[in-house]
N, CA, C and O of each residue as an XYZ file, in Angstrom:
876
protein
N      36.753     67.922     95.706
C      37.553     68.608     94.688
C      36.636     69.194     93.624
O      35.680     68.553     93.189
N      36.942     70.425     93.212
C      36.172     71.072     92.166
C      36.454     70.447     90.805
O      37.459     69.767     90.596
N      35.534     70.704     89.896
C      35.804     70.509     88.481
C      36.429     71.803     87.987
O      36.033     72.889     88.411
N      37.401     71.693     87.092
C      38.024     72.875     86.526
C      37.566     73.104     85.105
O      37.267     72.154     84.381
N      37.510     74.362     84.702
C      37.146     74.688     83.322
C      38.075     75.800     82.858
O      38.129     76.876     83.454
N      38.808     75.519     81.779
C      39.782     76.462     81.252
C      39.402     76.802     79.818
O      39.346     75.921     78.960
N      39.142     78.076     79.559
C      38.767     78.521     78.225
C      37.318     78.961     78.184
O      36.420     78.136     78.016
N      37.084     80.246     78.335
C      35.722     80.772     78.452
C      35.376     81.648     77.252
O      34.912     82.778     77.405
N      35.606     81.116     76.071
C      35.290     81.834     74.848
C      33.825     81.682     74.472
O      32.969     81.460     75.328
N      33.551     81.804     73.184
C      32.173     81.763     72.702
C      31.475     80.471     73.106
O      30.297     80.486     73.462
N      32.191     79.361     73.052
C      31.606     78.073     73.428
C      31.825     77.765     74.904
O      30.918     77.289     75.588
N      33.036     78.040     75.393
C      33.377     77.636     76.745
C      32.596     78.348     77.824
O      32.220     77.733     78.822
N      32.340     79.649     77.641
C      31.637     80.381     78.693
C      30.232     79.836     78.960
O      29.900     79.585     80.119
N      29.384     79.640     77.927
C      28.061     79.076     78.225
C      28.122     77.646     78.751
O      27.290     77.252     79.568
N      29.098     76.866     78.292
C      29.248     75.509     78.817
C      29.538     75.554     80.312
O      28.919     74.837     81.098
N      30.490     76.409     80.697
C      30.854     76.514     82.113
C      29.703     77.088     82.936
O      29.480     76.667     84.071
N      28.975     78.047     82.370
C      27.840     78.618     83.092
C      26.781     77.566     83.390
O      26.202     77.550     84.476
N      26.533     76.694     82.427
C      25.547     75.633     82.666
C      25.992     74.704     83.792
O      25.173     74.262     84.598
N      27.286     74.412     83.844
C      27.797     73.574     84.934
C      27.619     74.274     86.278
O      27.159     73.668     87.246
N      27.986     75.550     86.329
C      27.879     76.293     87.585
C      26.427     76.404     88.038
O      26.128     76.227     89.219
N      25.536     76.694     87.115
C      24.120     76.855     87.460
C      23.488     75.540     87.891
O      22.487     75.526     88.607
N      24.089     74.421     87.443
C      23.588     73.108     87.849
C      24.117     72.687     89.212
O      23.777     71.614     89.711
N      24.952     73.534     89.816
C      25.462     73.235     91.150
C      26.788     72.508     91.173
O      27.218     72.055     92.235
N      27.452     72.381     90.031
C      28.756     71.724     89.985
C      29.806     72.601     90.664
O      29.953     73.764     90.289
N      30.543     72.082     91.657
C      31.638     72.873     92.241
C      32.667     73.154     91.151
O      33.295     72.226     90.642
N      32.843     74.408     90.792
C      33.575     74.743     89.576
C      34.614     75.823     89.842
O      34.340     76.838     90.483
N      35.815     75.573     89.329
C      36.872     76.575     89.331
C      37.243     76.865     87.891
O      37.485     75.944     87.111
N      37.289     78.153     87.529
C      37.496     78.513     86.128
C      38.668     79.465     85.981
O      39.109     80.102     86.937
N      39.162     79.539     84.734
C      40.197     80.511     84.394
C      40.123     80.782     82.903
O      39.814     79.893     82.109
N      40.411     82.018     82.536
C      40.459     82.406     81.134
C      41.559     83.438     80.956
O      41.823     84.238     81.853
N      42.201     83.417     79.794
C      43.296     84.362     79.560
C      42.810     85.812     79.539
O      43.561     86.719     79.899
N      41.561     86.040     79.122
C      40.963     87.371     79.216
C      40.103     87.392     80.480
O      39.018     86.810     80.476
N      40.542     88.032     81.546
C      39.861     87.926     82.844
C      38.386     88.305     82.815
O      37.587     87.722     83.549
N      38.013     89.268     81.985
C      36.616     89.718     81.976
C      35.649     88.595     81.616
O      34.486     88.624     82.020
N      36.122     87.613     80.863
C      35.248     86.506     80.482
C      34.882     85.644     81.683
O      33.938     84.858     81.611
N      35.611     85.778     82.782
C      35.340     84.969     83.980
C      34.261     85.567     84.869
O      33.718     84.873     85.729
N      33.946     86.831     84.679
C      33.050     87.503     85.614
C      31.639     86.904     85.675
O      31.093     86.779     86.772
N      31.022     86.526     84.538
C      29.712     85.863     84.633
C      29.777     84.558     85.426
O      28.802     84.172     86.070
N      30.922     83.883     85.379
C      31.075     82.642     86.148
C      31.164     82.950     87.633
O      30.607     82.221     88.455
N      31.859     84.022     87.979
C      31.937     84.429     89.388
C      30.532     84.725     89.912
O      30.170     84.325     91.019
N      29.745     85.436     89.091
C      28.379     85.774     89.501
C      27.510     84.533     89.648
O      26.557     84.526     90.427
N      27.841     83.473     88.891
C      27.066     82.228     88.952
C      27.526     81.310     90.077
O      26.965     80.230     90.266
N      28.555     81.735     90.834
C      28.999     80.955     91.982
C      30.273     80.177     91.797
O      30.709     79.484     92.716
N      30.893     80.272     90.621
C      32.147     79.562     90.393
C      33.301     80.312     91.047
O      33.232     81.525     91.244
N      34.352     79.587     91.379
C      35.589     80.194     91.858
C      36.411     80.594     90.639
O      36.601     79.785     89.731
N      36.894     81.814     90.607
C      37.741     82.280     89.511
C      39.193     82.245     89.986
O      39.576     82.980     90.897
N      39.990     81.390     89.365
C      41.391     81.250     89.758
C      42.214     82.406     89.205
O      41.853     83.009     88.194
N      43.318     82.707     89.871
C      44.211     83.770     89.417
C      45.015     83.342     88.199
O      45.413     84.178     87.388
N      45.250     82.059     88.072
C      46.009     81.547     86.934
C      45.585     80.105     86.680
O      44.807     79.539     87.447
N      46.099     79.511     85.604
C      45.677     78.155     85.260
C      46.143     77.157     86.322
O      45.486     76.142     86.554
N      47.268     77.445     86.960
C      47.748     76.548     88.017
C      46.753     76.487     89.159
O      46.610     75.449     89.806
N      46.063     77.593     89.413
C      45.065     77.601     90.469
C      43.904     76.671     90.172
O      43.321     76.090     91.088
N      43.565     76.526     88.906
C      42.510     75.577     88.520
C      42.963     74.156     88.817
O      42.229     73.376     89.422
N      44.169     73.826     88.391
C      44.656     72.463     88.576
C      44.901     72.138     90.044
O      44.787     70.978     90.439
N      45.231     73.126     90.856
C      45.406     72.849     92.291
C      44.093     72.443     92.939
O      44.085     71.596     93.832
N      42.987     73.026     92.510
C      41.697     72.783     93.139
C      40.930     71.623     92.530
O      40.095     71.015     93.199
N      41.199     71.309     91.274
C      40.327     70.392     90.536
C      41.008     69.063     90.233
O      42.187     69.021     89.883
N      40.256     67.991     90.372
C      40.777     66.676     89.987
C      40.519     66.385     88.512
O      41.213     65.576     87.896
N      39.514     67.056     87.955
C      39.196     66.932     86.536
C      39.119     68.328     85.941
O      38.404     69.189     86.453
N      39.856     68.549     84.862
C      39.903     69.876     84.238
C      39.469     69.765     82.782
O      40.064     69.025     81.999
N      38.431     70.508     82.432
C      37.935     70.559     81.062
C      38.630     71.688     80.318
O      38.718     72.812     80.814
N      39.120     71.380     79.128
C      39.776     72.385     78.292
C      38.888     72.705     77.098
O      38.510     71.810     76.342
N      38.555     73.983     76.927
C      37.806     74.416     75.744
C      38.539     75.609     75.158
O      38.092     76.751     75.263
N      39.665     75.319     74.542
C      40.565     76.352     74.051
C      40.514     76.443     72.529
O      40.065     75.519     71.850
N      40.983     77.573     72.009
C      40.749     77.909     70.606
C      41.425     76.967     69.625
O      40.838     76.608     68.604
N      42.649     76.563     69.922
C      43.388     75.761     68.957
C      44.566     75.083     69.650
O      44.729     75.175     70.867
N      45.374     74.406     68.856
C      46.489     73.652     69.403
C      47.503     74.560     70.102
O      48.014     74.232     71.173
N      47.782     75.701     69.480
C      48.755     76.627     70.075
C      48.272     77.125     71.431
O      49.064     77.259     72.364
N      46.978     77.398     71.543
C      46.438     77.874     72.817
C      46.566     76.815     73.900
O      46.901     77.134     75.040
N      46.302     75.550     73.555
C      46.443     74.469     74.536
C      47.885     74.394     75.027
O      48.135     74.292     76.228
N      48.832     74.445     74.088
C      50.241     74.337     74.466
C      50.673     75.491     75.366
O      51.391     75.285     76.344
N      50.235     76.701     75.034
C      50.630     77.869     75.830
C      50.002     77.812     77.217
O      50.686     78.020     78.218
N      48.713     77.533     77.278
C      48.013     77.535     78.567
C      48.554     76.453     79.496
O      48.719     76.685     80.694
N      48.830     75.265     78.942
C      49.335     74.164     79.769
C      50.850     74.198     79.939
O      51.420     73.355     80.632
N      51.502     75.178     79.302
C      52.965     75.268     79.341
C      53.606     73.956     78.920
O      54.592     73.500     79.499
N      53.017     73.375     77.904
C      53.510     72.099     77.382
C      54.925     72.275     76.850
O      55.239     73.269     76.194
N      55.766     71.302     77.140
C      57.162     71.393     76.733
C      58.056     72.001     77.787
O      59.264     72.122     77.585
N      57.470     72.390     78.922
C      58.261     72.925     80.031
C      58.058     72.032     81.250
O      57.104     71.254     81.288
N      58.941     72.128     82.250
C      58.769     71.327     83.469
C      57.458     71.627     84.191
O      56.963     70.788     84.943
N      56.892     72.813     83.971
C      55.658     73.181     84.672
C      54.453     72.381     84.181
O      53.457     72.259     84.894
N      54.539     71.843     82.979
C      53.433     71.056     82.436
C      53.116     69.869     83.350
O      51.959     69.648     83.706
N      54.135     69.118     83.722
C      53.920     67.952     84.585
C      53.351     68.369     85.931
O      52.517     67.663     86.497
N      53.791     69.506     86.448
C      53.266     69.982     87.720
C      51.778     70.276     87.659
O      51.072     70.139     88.658
N      51.297     70.682     86.483
C      49.869     70.951     86.329
C      49.063     69.663     86.250
O      48.096     69.490     86.992
N      49.457     68.744     85.344
C      48.566     67.636     84.980
C      48.751     66.376     85.819
O      47.877     65.510     85.805
N      49.851     66.244     86.545
C      50.083     65.028     87.328
C      48.940     64.800     88.312
O      48.581     65.696     89.075
N      48.374     63.601     88.289
C      47.298     63.251     89.201
C      45.953     63.834     88.827
O      44.993     63.706     89.587
N      45.862     64.475     87.668
C      44.618     65.098     87.230
C      44.097     64.414     85.960
O      44.863     63.816     85.204
N      42.795     64.513     85.745
C      42.207     64.064     84.482
C      41.992     65.289     83.610
O      41.262     66.208     83.982
N      42.625     65.297     82.460
C      42.503     66.393     81.498
C      41.511     65.976     80.425
O      41.710     64.966     79.749
N      40.445     66.746     80.266
C      39.420     66.444     79.261
C      39.520     67.500     78.166
O      39.152     68.657     78.365
N      40.016     67.087     77.021
C      40.234     67.994     75.888
C      38.967     68.034     75.039
O      38.589     67.025     74.444
N      38.305     69.198     74.980
C      37.011     69.306     74.312
C      37.061     70.173     73.056
O      36.035     70.365     72.402
N      38.220     70.693     72.712
C      38.363     71.484     71.504
C      38.585     70.599     70.289
O      38.618     69.373     70.393
N      38.736     71.234     69.141
C      38.956     70.502     67.893
C      40.398     70.677     67.470
O      40.840     71.788     67.175
N      41.133     69.569     67.442
C      42.528     69.588     67.017
C      42.779     68.377     66.137
O      41.938     67.483     66.042
N      43.925     68.351     65.501
C      44.233     67.241     64.592
C      44.460     65.956     65.386
O      44.837     66.006     66.557
N      44.229     64.790     64.742
C      44.471     63.517     65.437
C      45.900     63.380     65.939
O      46.137     62.881     67.039
N      46.858     63.831     65.117
C      48.255     63.714     65.526
C      48.554     64.543     66.756
O      49.269     64.101     67.656
N      48.003     65.754     66.793
C      48.214     66.611     67.965
C      47.585     65.974     69.199
O      48.208     65.924     70.259
N      46.355     65.489     69.066
C      45.654     64.900     70.202
C      46.407     63.699     70.752
O      46.519     63.526     71.966
N      46.926     62.866     69.846
C      47.692     61.695     70.288
C      48.937     62.121     71.050
O      49.291     61.513     72.060
N      49.602     63.171     70.565
C      50.792     63.659     71.255
C      50.479     64.245     72.614
O      51.218     64.037     73.577
N      49.367     64.989     72.691
C      48.964     65.559     73.978
C      48.633     64.459     74.971
O      49.029     64.524     76.135
N      47.910     63.453     74.514
C      47.595     62.327     75.400
C      48.867     61.674     75.924
O      48.983     61.397     77.117
N      49.818     61.430     75.029
C      51.068     60.775     75.441
C      51.794     61.611     76.489
O      52.330     61.069     77.455
N      51.812     62.923     76.302
C      52.509     63.796     77.253
C      51.802     63.818     78.614
O      52.450     63.797     79.660
N      50.465     63.861     78.585
C      49.717     63.873     79.846
C      49.953     62.574     80.608
O      50.196     62.595     81.814
N      49.882     61.451     79.909
C      50.096     60.155     80.567
C      51.517     60.041     81.106
O      51.731     59.547     82.213
N      52.489     60.504     80.313
C      53.884     60.433     80.755
C      54.119     61.283     81.999
O      55.001     60.987     82.805
N      53.325     62.338     82.150
C      53.472     63.226     83.308
C      52.702     62.733     84.530
O      52.732     63.368     85.584
N      52.009     61.595     84.387
C      51.285     61.041     85.522
C      49.846     61.487     85.613
O      49.204     61.324     86.651
N      49.331     62.052     84.526
C      47.926     62.436     84.485
C      47.086     61.437     83.728
O      47.586     60.408     83.274
N      45.808     61.740     83.593
C      44.884     60.932     82.805
C      44.286     61.824     81.724
O      44.194     63.040     81.894
N      43.881     61.219     80.618
C      43.462     62.009     79.463
C      42.175     61.453     78.880
O      42.014     60.244     78.712
N      41.262     62.367     78.576
C      40.042     61.993     77.863
C      39.812     63.034     76.777
O      40.097     64.217     76.962
N      39.293     62.579     75.645
C      39.036     63.490     74.542
C      37.557     63.454     74.211
O      36.994     62.385     73.977
N      36.924     64.624     74.189
C      35.486     64.708     73.923
C      35.194     65.974     73.121
O      34.583     66.907     73.642
N      35.630     66.016     71.842
C      35.393     67.227     71.047
C      33.906     67.531     70.920
O      33.076     66.627     70.830
N      33.591     68.811     70.915
C      32.208     69.272     70.941
C      31.697     69.532     69.535
O      32.387     70.126     68.706
N      30.477     69.078     69.280
C      29.779     69.386     68.033
C      28.621     70.322     68.356
O      27.739     69.976     69.142
N      28.623     71.491     67.757
C      27.554     72.441     68.029
C      28.055     73.862     67.894
O      29.180     74.087     67.448
N      27.241     74.812     68.271
C      27.598     76.224     68.182
C      27.128     76.941     69.441
O      26.711     76.300     70.406
N      27.195     78.262     69.431
C      26.948     79.033     70.648
C      25.553     78.805     71.229
O      25.420     78.579     72.431
N      24.508     78.860     70.390
C      23.148     78.722     70.920
C      22.932     77.351     71.576
O      22.428     77.300     72.698
N      23.295     76.228     70.915
C      23.187     74.947     71.618
C      24.017     74.888     72.901
O      23.635     74.227     73.867
N      25.152     75.583     72.901
C      25.958     75.623     74.124
C      25.198     76.319     75.240
O      25.196     75.858     76.382
N      24.548     77.437     74.905
C      23.774     78.166     75.905
C      22.597     77.348     76.415
O      22.225     77.437     77.585
N      22.015     76.550     75.526
C      20.819     75.771     75.875
C      21.161     74.392     76.440
O      20.262     73.617     76.767
N      22.450     74.086     76.556
C      22.849     72.788     77.094
C      22.553     71.631     76.159
O      22.250     70.526     76.608
N      22.638     71.883     74.849
C      22.298     70.843     73.876
C      23.485     70.444     73.009
O      23.299     69.915     71.913
N      24.669     70.683     73.474
C      25.851     70.277     72.716
C      26.010     68.765     72.745
O      25.519     68.088     73.648
N      26.700     68.257     71.747
C      27.013     66.825     71.697
C      28.517     66.667     71.843
O      29.283     67.227     71.059
N      28.937     65.914     72.834
C      30.349     65.587     72.999
C      30.598     64.282     72.271
O      30.000     63.256     72.593
N      31.483     64.328     71.289
C      31.731     63.152     70.454
C      32.803     62.263     71.065
O      33.802     62.737     71.607
N      32.569     60.981     70.962
C      33.578     60.024     71.395
C      34.728     60.062     70.402
O      34.512     59.973     69.194
N      35.935     60.192     70.900
C      37.099     60.185     70.028
C      37.440     58.742     69.682
O      37.765     57.953     70.568
N      37.369     58.394     68.408
C      37.664     57.028     67.965
C      39.145     56.920     67.680
O      39.666     57.640     66.829
N      39.832     56.033     68.379
C      41.255     55.849     68.184
C      41.454     54.656     67.270
O      41.036     53.540     67.579
N      42.096     54.907     66.144
C      42.085     53.913     65.083
C      43.177     52.858     65.228
O      42.954     51.690     64.910
N      44.336     53.253     65.696
C      45.473     52.347     65.631
C      45.442     51.319     66.754
O      45.617     51.662     67.923
N      45.219     50.063     66.399
C      45.331     48.992     67.363
C      44.257     48.965     68.419
O      44.444     48.317     69.449
N      43.118     49.649     68.213
C      42.065     49.670     69.212
C      40.793     49.058     68.626
O      40.577     49.085     67.415
N      39.964     48.512     69.496
C      38.671     48.000     69.068
C      37.699     49.145     68.865
O      37.828     50.195     69.495
N      36.714     48.942     67.975
C      35.671     49.920     67.760
C      34.468     49.566     68.631
O      34.106     48.395     68.746
N      33.858     50.559     69.234
C      32.649     50.342     70.028
C      31.447     50.672     69.146
O      31.213     51.845     68.857
N      30.679     49.673     68.709
C      29.594     49.928     67.760
C      28.532     50.856     68.327
O      28.122     50.727     69.481
N      28.092     51.797     67.492
C      27.000     52.695     67.824
C      25.781     52.396     66.940
O      24.653     52.370     67.432
N      25.999     52.175     65.659
C      24.957     51.774     64.713
C      25.653     50.949     63.646
O      26.719     51.338     63.170
N      25.080     49.827     63.260
C      25.787     48.910     62.362
C      25.961     49.529     60.987
O      25.141     50.328     60.537
N      27.060     49.140     60.323
C      27.325     49.649     58.983
C      26.237     49.211     58.016
O      25.960     49.899     57.034
N      25.620     48.064     58.294
C      24.521     47.616     57.431
C      23.361     48.610     57.468
O      22.756     48.896     56.435
N      23.050     49.131     58.644
C      21.988     50.135     58.747
C      22.386     51.446     58.093
O      21.572     52.106     57.446
N      23.649     51.816     58.269
C      24.133     53.047     57.651
C      24.045     52.940     56.134
O      23.646     53.891     55.461
N      24.421     51.774     55.594
C      24.360     51.568     54.150
C      22.918     51.651     53.655
O      22.649     52.243     52.610
N      22.001     51.062     54.401
C      20.594     51.110     54.004
C      20.096     52.552     53.954
O      19.437     52.955     52.996
N      20.415     53.324     54.990
C      19.992     54.722     55.014
C      20.631     55.515     53.883
O      19.989     56.364     53.264
N      21.912     55.227     53.618
C      22.603     55.930     52.541
C      21.958     55.624     51.190
O      21.825     56.510     50.345
N      21.563     54.377     50.992
C      20.895     54.010     49.741
C      19.590     54.768     49.561
O      19.285     55.241     48.466
N      18.823     54.882     50.634
C      17.550     55.593     50.555
C      17.760     57.058     50.179
O      17.023     57.612     49.364
N      18.783     57.680     50.787
C      19.060     59.087     50.491
C      19.537     59.246     49.055
O      19.113     60.163     48.352
N      20.427     58.345     48.619
C      20.950     58.435     47.254
C      19.837     58.226     46.231
O      19.790     58.913     45.211
N      18.946     57.279     46.503
C      17.837     57.039     45.575
C      16.910     58.246     45.506
O      16.440     58.606     44.427
N      16.643     58.874     46.650
C      15.798     60.065     46.673
C      16.451     61.195     45.896
O      15.768     61.940     45.192
N      17.771     61.331     46.018
C      18.480     62.375     45.276
C      18.371     62.128     43.773
O      18.141     63.065     43.008
N      18.533     60.875     43.341
C      18.437     60.566     41.912
C      17.034     60.837     41.386
O      16.871     61.377     40.292
N      16.023     60.465     42.161
C      14.646     60.695     41.725
C      14.333     62.180     41.593
O      13.515     62.580     40.764
N      14.983     62.986     42.408
C      14.767     64.429     42.353
C      15.673     65.114     41.338
O      15.630     66.334     41.176
N      16.500     64.313     40.651
C      17.405     64.878     39.665
C      18.568     65.638     40.256
O      19.132     66.524     39.614
N      18.933     65.287     41.499
C      20.036     65.971     42.190
C      21.295     65.112     42.109
O      21.289     63.942     42.491
N      22.364     65.706     41.611
C      23.637     64.977     41.560
C      24.138     64.744     42.978
O      24.076     65.637     43.823
N      24.630     63.546     43.227
C      25.092     63.213     44.585
C      26.384     62.412     44.534
O      26.423     61.280     45.017
N      27.446     62.975     43.957
C      28.686     62.205     43.817
C      29.295     61.777     45.143
O      29.833     60.675     45.246
N      29.218     62.635     46.162
C      29.798     62.243     47.449
C      28.992     61.118     48.088
O      29.557     60.204     48.688
N      27.657     61.189     47.955
C      26.832     60.095     48.455
C      27.182     58.794     47.757
O      27.234     57.737     48.385
N      27.424     58.874     46.450
C      27.765     57.666     45.698
C      29.088     57.071     46.165
O      29.234     55.852     46.253
N      30.055     57.947     46.464
C      31.344     57.461     46.986
C      31.141     56.777     48.331
O      31.679     55.700     48.587
N      30.347     57.431     49.193
C      30.069     56.849     50.505
C      29.359     55.507     50.356
O      29.687     54.539     51.043
N      28.388     55.462     49.456
C      27.635     54.244     49.194
C      28.586     53.103     48.838
O      28.471     51.994     49.361
N      29.526     53.394     47.939
C      30.490     52.378     47.515
C      31.363     51.926     48.674
O      31.608     50.734     48.856
N      31.825     52.885     49.450
C      32.728     52.558     50.556
C      32.015     51.773     51.639
O      32.576     50.823     52.185
N      30.766     52.159     51.965
C      29.998     51.398     52.946
C      29.763     49.973     52.455
O      29.828     49.019     53.230
N      29.488     49.839     51.146
C      29.283     48.509     50.578
C      30.527     47.649     50.675
O      30.444     46.455     50.962
N      31.683     48.257     50.435
C      32.940     47.521     50.559
C      33.161     47.081     52.003
O      33.627     45.971     52.258
N      32.825     47.953     52.938
C      32.970     47.619     54.363
C      32.097     46.424     54.715
O      32.536     45.502     55.403
N      30.860     46.447     54.238
C      29.941     45.327     54.485
C      30.484     44.057     53.851
O      30.426     42.984     54.452
N      31.015     44.177     52.631
C      31.549     43.017     51.927
C      32.754     42.404     52.609
O      33.032     41.219     52.425
N      33.471     43.186     53.391
C      34.633     42.675     54.123
C      34.230     41.945     55.401
O      35.084     41.433     56.124
N      32.921     41.898     55.679
C      32.444     41.163     56.849
C      32.310     41.989     58.105
O      32.277     41.441     59.207
N      32.230     43.319     57.955
C      32.143     44.187     59.129
C      30.747     44.754     59.311
O      30.588     45.868     59.811
N      29.747     44.008     58.915
C      28.377     44.502     58.943
C      27.842     44.819     60.320
O      26.913     45.618     60.445
N      28.403     44.213     61.367
C      27.895     44.462     62.719
C      28.633     45.587     63.429
O      28.295     45.947     64.556
N      29.640     46.137     62.765
C      30.352     47.271     63.343
C      29.728     48.567     62.865
O      28.901     48.561     61.953
N      30.124     49.694     63.481
C      29.510     50.966     63.090
C      30.347     51.660     62.033
O      31.228     51.053     61.423
N      30.061     52.957     61.818
C      30.700     53.675     60.725
C      32.215     53.729     60.851
O      32.921     53.888     59.855
N      32.714     53.598     62.079
C      34.167     53.586     62.251
C      34.803     52.430     61.499
O      35.989     52.478     61.173
N      34.010     51.371     61.216
C      34.543     50.218     60.498
C      34.902     50.553     59.061
O      35.588     49.771     58.402
N      34.451     51.707     58.558
C      34.853     52.131     57.216
C      36.372     52.185     57.112
O      36.930     52.017     56.028
N      37.035     52.417     58.231
C      38.500     52.433     58.232
C      39.049     51.121     57.689
O      40.074     51.114     57.008
N      38.375     50.005     57.985
C      38.850     48.717     57.473
C      38.805     48.689     55.944
O      39.709     48.152     55.305
N      37.764     49.261     55.366
C      37.668     49.317     53.911
C      38.748     50.227     53.335
O      39.346     49.921     52.303
N      38.992     51.349     54.012
C      40.043     52.257     53.550
C      41.398     51.566     53.597
O      42.206     51.700     52.678
N      41.643     50.820     54.681
C      42.905     50.089     54.795
C      43.050     49.077     53.672
O      44.130     48.933     53.100
N      41.949     48.362     53.346
C      41.995     47.370     52.277
C      42.303     48.034     50.942
O      43.100     47.524     50.156
N      41.663     49.179     50.690
C      41.941     49.910     49.445
C      43.388     50.374     49.394
O      44.041     50.308     48.352
N      43.874     50.843     50.529
C      45.240     51.347     50.572
C      46.229     50.235     50.234
O      47.192     50.455     49.498
N      45.987     49.039     50.776
C      46.863     47.907     50.455
C      46.809     47.579     48.971
O      47.835     47.280     48.359
N      45.609     47.636     48.390
C      45.442     47.277     46.978
C      46.090     48.290     46.049
O      46.556     47.936     44.966
N      46.120     49.571     46.477
C      46.633     50.624     45.607
C      48.043     51.046     45.988
O      48.564     52.031     45.464
N      48.658     50.306     46.895
C      50.023     50.624     47.297
C      50.137     51.883     48.111
O      51.186     52.528     48.114
N      49.064     52.251     48.810
C      49.135     53.396     49.709
C      48.450     54.624     49.199
O      48.414     55.631     49.905
N      47.893     54.595     47.986
C      47.223     55.776     47.455
C      45.751     55.479     47.241
O      45.409     54.528     46.539
N      44.882     56.271     47.829
C      43.447     56.119     47.623
C      43.040     56.837     46.353
O      43.450     57.971     46.102
N      42.222     56.156     45.550
C      41.811     56.744     44.277
C      40.560     57.572     44.407
O      40.298     58.426     43.560
N      39.770     57.343     45.453
C      38.531     58.079     45.634
C      38.483     58.679     47.032
O      39.215     58.258     47.927
N      37.606     59.676     47.208
C      37.393     60.232     48.542
C      36.691     59.218     49.411
O      36.203     58.200     48.920
N      36.637     59.492     50.701
C      36.009     58.565     51.641
C      35.143     59.326     52.620
O      35.430     60.475     52.955
N      34.086     58.686     53.077
C      33.217     59.269     54.095
C      33.311     58.417     55.332
O      33.258     57.190     55.246
N      33.450     59.042     56.477
C      33.477     58.300     57.735
C      32.932     59.169     58.832
O      32.863     58.739     59.983
């Protein structure tokens, strides 16, 4: 089964080209057909429509412009949506709100598909050079955090940066807020967790203030 790639814009086209050039069996589709031609030249199959991608591919990567584009392309909210995603793994790589992503995941799962979220950090040149970073989507409600770097280390690094800013006479109010929040996280006993553990400090503040945060937060 091919891998599918839907959305060949500024970011998606170079991403898909790198996959095709690496020998990945690839089926692609884009709403503007001309964007598919470099992929055809690179050996990818160009589907006539998005359904053609899902028919051929067990895993389909989405790199679409926004939430509305995802809904339109997948025909979300219609009976055809389930026909596309059932039995497939949908990998959402665009940037959308947490609420939208949670809803999309729920719909994909309800339709018998599988869902993964890997939003991309980077721009066109890193995409062309194969140096993009796919970020792990951290799900906050009722899920465990997978540590990447301990909050204690993050706090230490933040202190060094804040001290350097003060020595240089540079105001750093956001760093100071982050410093305070990281310290609160450490004080709550989450020193071995990573930056996602800042959510625990935010939750504690929210309880103390009756649901209103008095300061900004960094996470």
